[in-house]
Steps between C-alpha positions, in 0.01 A plus 500: 500500500220701660744754642667532158168574331403743774823689446545472124156400371411831333848539355495140373164548328615822333829342389315196361262719297789707361689179416195354328446821304856493373463139390160530330585822318841392373393148400188635327704743291768237437241248378362736236847604379639146502200358314526759223879475467489121516251489214709742293820302561327179395445668163863610469728198553817684394444770761383259769819293471694808612249652743406195710861418607564869579194510723627192679831673568327816620289295739817389681568858615428507876184691588692693764730650237221571254275678748806696619563626145135593457509679834775728367291602198145486636548579868305374799164450334264203466562513124860393567383177660227441243736543205753259650240238591324530165820448301597194702146357481499533120775242444332171604169596339665612178719191473208264565270688263758480221579134572134408520405665172790364294432159652151478349478218246539657151245255362234653723575845363496369146165334563361824640631690200340242272168569674529864394621651827701821486835533679329688782235231538767230505683690773198539728316176422791258457841624613416681822259231628756230422777705667289587805662246734857632462373860503319447829802315636712806419243727662498294818880494508521877447242562774676288759839650412357852520366439851856433612655777290256755645682467831769723344259796510577541869865563416414844366232572756197416288328256730379148453573194711871554449478758779457218751771287343766772486413641839524151642841448340629835626384432857563123493131450575385169353137570589496802268667301222240226530230764528592621152579161350179318591260755344721503187470122475124519552467761225710289262301183570168684481576666168637174360178323596290781351688481169450122486131538582441759228702293255278195559187710460595663170681208335309218328552172685673340203772768504566493875796339664870569527465858626 
C-alpha cells in the first residue's frame, strides 16, 4: 500500500479531485433543473404522463453510448462529461420530485388554500417540505450513480478515477483497478453521508424519515 501511494499518490489525489469536481458540478446543475422541471410537471398531469415514461426509457441508454455520441458533437472537452453526467443525474431527482409533490395529501393543500396561502406559498411551505424525503432520496441516488458514471470520463482522456480502472484493465493490474475503485467508493459514501446530514439539519423532525 505504501509503495502504491509513493508511486501513484500525486496522480491519485489529482484524479480524485477531478472526479469529485465532475460529480459535484453535474449533480448541482441536475438538482436545480430537476427540481424546476419536476414542479412544472406536477402542474401538468397530461404532459407528465407522457414525459415521465419517456425519461425512464432514455435512462436505459448505456452511458458508454451516450458519452460516445456527445464526444462526436462536443469533442474531448470537460463539457462533454459534464453534459452526460448532468443529464443522467437529472432522472432520479426529477422522478422523485414529481412523485413527492403529487403524493402530498390534497387535504393539506386545501387547508393551506383555506388559510389564504397563494399557490407559490403552498408550494414552498407545504408541498416541497412534505416532498423533501423523496427529493433527497433522489438526490442521494443521483449522486452515488454519478460517482460511478464519472469513471467514463477516462474513456475520452478527461481524467478522474477511471484512469486507474481502465489502465488496470488494460494491463491486467488489479492493484490499479482497486486503486481507482476504493476512492470512488469513499467519495460515494462520503457524499451520501453529507446529503443525509444536511437533510437532517434542514428538515423539521416531524417530517424526517424514509429518505
